[in-house]
RODO-2510 file (C-alpha; in nm, 4 decimals, decimal comma):
residues 207
     n   res          X          Y          Z
     1     m    -2,3999    -0,5098     0,5379
     2     k    -2,1268    -0,7632     0,7127
     3     r    -2,2711    -1,0541     0,4899
     4     v    -2,1941    -0,8760     0,1783
     5     v    -1,8463    -0,8611     0,2347
     6     n    -1,8666    -1,1905     0,3710
     7     i    -1,9962    -1,3132     0,0809
     8     s    -1,7981    -1,1142    -0,1445
     9     v    -1,4993    -1,2719    -0,0295
    10     i    -1,5680    -1,6305     0,0163
    11     l    -1,6395    -1,5668    -0,4176
    12     l    -1,3414    -1,3951    -0,4574
    13     t    -1,1604    -1,7133    -0,2873
    14     v    -1,2959    -1,9593    -0,5005
    15     l    -1,2348    -1,7511    -0,8432
    16     t    -0,9063    -1,6246    -0,7694
    17     s    -0,7826    -1,9719    -0,6101
    18     g    -0,9482    -2,1413    -0,9452
    19     f    -0,7835    -1,8666    -1,1061
    20     l    -0,4034    -1,9664    -0,9813
    21     t    -0,4116    -2,2310    -1,0108
    22     s    -0,5670    -2,2539    -1,3544
    23     c    -0,2224    -2,0126    -1,4005
    24     k     0,1209    -2,1762    -1,5940
    25     s     0,3776    -2,3689    -1,3950
    26     a     0,6649    -2,0999    -1,3668
    27     p     0,9571    -2,1620    -1,6472
    28     n     1,2498    -2,4087    -1,4880
    29     f     1,6166    -2,1641    -1,4704
    30     r     1,8344    -2,3552    -1,4621
    31     e     1,6278    -2,5893    -1,7966
    32     v     1,5821    -2,2731    -1,9944
    33     a     1,8461    -1,9974    -1,8826
    34     k     2,1641    -1,9101    -2,0140
    35     r     2,4892    -1,9222    -1,7473
    36     p     2,7068    -1,6491    -1,7832
    37     p     3,0008    -1,6510    -1,9905
    38     k     3,3012    -1,8559    -1,9257
    39     g     3,5387    -1,7490    -1,6891
    40     f     3,2961    -1,3973    -1,6403
    41     t     3,2918    -1,3279    -1,2492
    42     v     3,1817    -1,0271    -1,0982
    43     k     3,2724    -0,9816    -0,7148
    44     a     3,0037    -0,7617    -0,6298
    45     l     2,7283    -0,9760    -0,6602
    46     p     2,4941    -0,7792    -0,3899
    47     v     2,4304    -0,9493    -0,0699
    48     f     2,0566    -0,9219    -0,0035
    49     m     1,8532    -0,8599     0,3228
    50     i     1,5023    -0,9143     0,2786
    51     p     1,2251    -0,9497     0,6262
    52     e     1,1963    -1,2433     0,7450
    53     v     0,7962    -1,2137     0,7330
    54     d     0,9004    -1,2004     0,3893
    55     i     1,0575    -1,5222     0,3447
    56     k     0,7897    -1,6784     0,5149
    57     n     0,5354    -1,5820     0,3005
    58     g     0,6790    -1,7225     0,0308
    59     n     0,8760    -1,4788    -0,1747
    60     d     1,2510    -1,5917    -0,1469
    61     i     1,4434    -1,5181    -0,4542
    62     v     1,4310    -1,7752    -0,6749
    63     s     1,7812    -1,7049    -0,8421
    64     v     1,9375    -1,3835    -0,9654
    65     f     2,0290    -1,2851    -1,3409
    66     i     2,3185    -1,0598    -1,5394
    67     y     2,4660    -0,8833    -1,8150
    68     r     2,6334    -0,6693    -1,9951
    69     e     2,3695    -0,4285    -2,1331
    70     d     2,6989    -0,1600    -2,2196
    71     s     3,1257    -0,2245    -2,0957
    72     k     3,0558     0,0143    -1,8349
    73     t     2,6666    -0,1401    -1,7257
    74     l     2,5729    -0,4548    -1,5271
    75     s     2,2147    -0,4952    -1,5358
    76     v     2,0999    -0,7556    -1,2512
    77     t     1,7737    -0,9399    -1,2268
    78     v     1,6513    -1,0670    -0,9145
    79     v     1,3119    -1,3162    -0,9548
    80     f     1,1146    -1,3749    -0,6367
    81     q     0,8769    -1,6404    -0,5868
    82     d     0,6151    -1,4155    -0,5363
    83     e     0,5338    -1,1032    -0,3381
    84     d     0,2002    -0,9914    -0,1277
    85     h     0,0236    -0,6775    -0,0355
    86     p    -0,0555    -0,6492     0,2626
    87     s    -0,4534    -0,6382     0,2406
    88     w    -0,5123    -1,0084     0,1501
    89     i    -0,8357    -0,8832    -0,1055
    90     t    -0,6141    -0,7077    -0,2733
    91     d    -0,3009    -0,8914    -0,3262
    92     r    -0,5881    -1,1565    -0,5244
    93     l    -0,6964    -0,9485    -0,6817
    94     y    -0,2850    -0,7834    -0,7832
    95     d    -0,1746    -1,0970    -0,8528
    96     i    -0,5139    -1,1575    -1,1144
    97     y    -0,4314    -0,7670    -1,2819
    98     r    -0,0226    -0,8784    -1,3669
    99     r    -0,1357    -1,2378    -1,4708
   100     f    -0,2528    -1,0973    -1,7105
   101     k    -0,0041    -0,7701    -1,7634
   102     y     0,3025    -0,9708    -1,6869
   103     k     0,2132    -1,3938    -1,8186
   104     r     0,3224    -1,4546    -1,4073
   105     k     0,3366    -1,4917    -1,0301
   106     m     0,6898    -1,4317    -1,0163
   107     d     0,8063    -1,0251    -0,8873
   108     v     1,0339    -0,9242    -1,1646
   109     e     1,3393    -0,6220    -1,0671
   110     t     1,6279    -0,4852    -1,1667
   111     f     1,8637    -0,2667    -1,0770
   112     k     2,2222    -0,1487    -1,3054
   113     l     2,6312    -0,1981    -1,1023
   114     l     2,8083     0,0978    -1,2779
   115     f     3,1806     0,0506    -1,3593
   116     a     3,4111     0,3266    -1,4257
   117     d     3,5473     0,1481    -1,6308
   118     k     3,4804    -0,1085    -1,9261
   119     s     3,7804    -0,3583    -1,7489
   120     d     3,6812    -0,2971    -1,4186
   121     m     3,3334    -0,5620    -1,4183
   122     i     3,4655    -0,8637    -1,3785
   123     s     3,7692    -0,7564    -1,1365
   124     a     3,6787    -0,4060    -1,0080
   125     l     3,4777    -0,2830    -0,7509
   126     p     3,1701    -0,0445    -0,9190
   127     v     3,1315     0,3950    -0,8319
   128     s     2,7613     0,2999    -0,8020
   129     i     2,4305     0,1280    -0,8141
   130     s     2,1851     0,2793    -1,0084
   131     f     1,8326     0,1748    -0,8637
   132     p     1,5057     0,2904    -1,1944
   133     g     1,2685     0,2669    -1,0446
   134     t     1,2622    -0,0390    -0,8053
   135     y     1,4145     0,2671    -0,5379
   136     s     1,2715     0,2818    -0,1531
   137     e     1,2927     0,6287    -0,0850
   138     s     1,1525     0,5781     0,3351
   139     q     0,8823     0,3409     0,2329
   140     v     0,9165     0,0466     0,5684
   141     f     0,7601    -0,2606     0,4424
   142     f     0,3883    -0,2867     0,5149
   143     t     0,3386     0,0078     0,3518
   144     r     0,0447    -0,0584     0,1387
   145     n     0,0011     0,2445    -0,1504
   146     v     0,3778     0,1539    -0,2562
   147     k     0,5568     0,4790    -0,4667
   148     h     0,8298     0,3278    -0,7581
   149     y     1,1178     0,5696    -0,6712
   150     s     1,4284     0,6532    -0,9008
   151     k     1,7620     0,6707    -0,7717
   152     t     2,1796     0,6019    -0,8202
   153     v     2,4285     0,5294    -0,5607
   154     t     2,7183     0,5790    -0,5315
   155     l     2,8450     0,2660    -0,3498
   156     d     3,0486     0,3954    -0,0783
   157     r     2,6956     0,4578     0,1167
   158     f     2,6076     0,0778     0,1185
   159     t     2,7645    -0,1355     0,3936
   160     m     2,9994    -0,3842     0,2970
   161     i     3,0530    -0,7626     0,3096
   162     g     3,4015    -0,8031     0,1582
   163     e     3,4288    -0,6622    -0,1268
   164     r     2,9645    -0,7282    -0,1762
   165     p     2,7643    -0,4385    -0,1425
   166     v     2,4800    -0,5081     0,1088
   167     i     2,0815    -0,4321    -0,1008
   168     y     1,8027    -0,4246     0,1438
   169     v     1,4703    -0,4798     0,0596
   170     n     1,2379    -0,2281     0,2478
   171     t     0,8821    -0,2917     0,0792
   172     w     0,6423    -0,5654    -0,0134
   173     n     0,6988    -0,4997    -0,3457
   174     h     1,0629    -0,5367    -0,2909
   175     l     1,1318    -0,2271    -0,3435
   176     f     1,5777    -0,1347    -0,2986
   177     s     1,7696     0,1153    -0,0564
   178     e     2,1435     0,0316     0,0665
   179     k     1,9839     0,1025     0,3789
   180     n     1,7449    -0,0930     0,6023
   181     n     1,4089     0,0853     0,7179
   182     n     1,2315    -0,2364     0,8669
   183     l     1,4725    -0,2518     1,2183
   184     d     1,1834    -0,3792     1,3762
   185     l     1,1958    -0,6869     1,2021
   186     k     1,4280    -0,9153     1,1928
   187     l     1,6608    -0,9776     0,8073
   188     v     1,7525    -1,2827     0,6261
   189     t     2,0238    -1,2388     0,4599
   190     r     2,0505    -1,4204     0,1399
   191     k     2,4299    -1,4133    -0,0161
   192     d     2,4213    -1,7771    -0,1891
   193     y     2,1437    -1,7942    -0,5120
   194     p     2,1376    -1,9316    -0,8808
   195     v     2,3011    -1,6657    -1,1088
   196     y     2,1827    -1,7060    -1,4890
   197     w     2,2936    -1,4091    -1,7768
   198     g     2,0316    -1,2522    -1,9406
   199     s     1,8586    -0,8875    -1,9215
   200     r     1,5815    -0,7779    -1,8148
   201     q     1,3659    -0,8599    -2,1427
   202     d     1,4968    -1,2403    -2,1390
   203     v     1,3388    -1,2982    -1,8521
   204     e     1,0198    -1,1318    -1,9437
   205     a     1,0481    -1,3578    -2,2327
   206     l     1,1062    -1,6938    -2,0255
   207     y     0,7489    -1,6593    -1,9434
***
């Protein structure tokens, strides 16, 4: 039985390695992505706290896209280099699944800054942050069967660095929260990252 399992692992390694290395290369956002409109700056761009193990696995933030959905809503789409399931075999299969479904290996996650008034988007702070399908609840980084939750959290629940809310990446597939669920893991701060202009759909269209 052990020999059969080992052979299966070897075959999976060979097949997926060839498949994944043949995937279309990721877009160069510096060349193809749009910059925010002139004069459009957001004082409340989040500071991200990411488990160091995720960074070491090659899953750092590549870039962040912002987009004014309406007069009071600013979407924030975060692009991560990849995402790695805690199970090696499952991760390989999941890479293939994402390549077929999304045409990419990079992980793309979106949340929204909600403002009280249309004039607040540049000059003021949001009143809350909405995580549609990207909220972690109490799940920790190495949770294998991760569930996607939705929640809107008022700004006063967040830790602030200056005028920027701190958002914790709590799971391997990059679900967010205002709380740190991984007290036993070392975290890395990401506050300086490339910012581009575009909706979630715009980002997906680049692949």
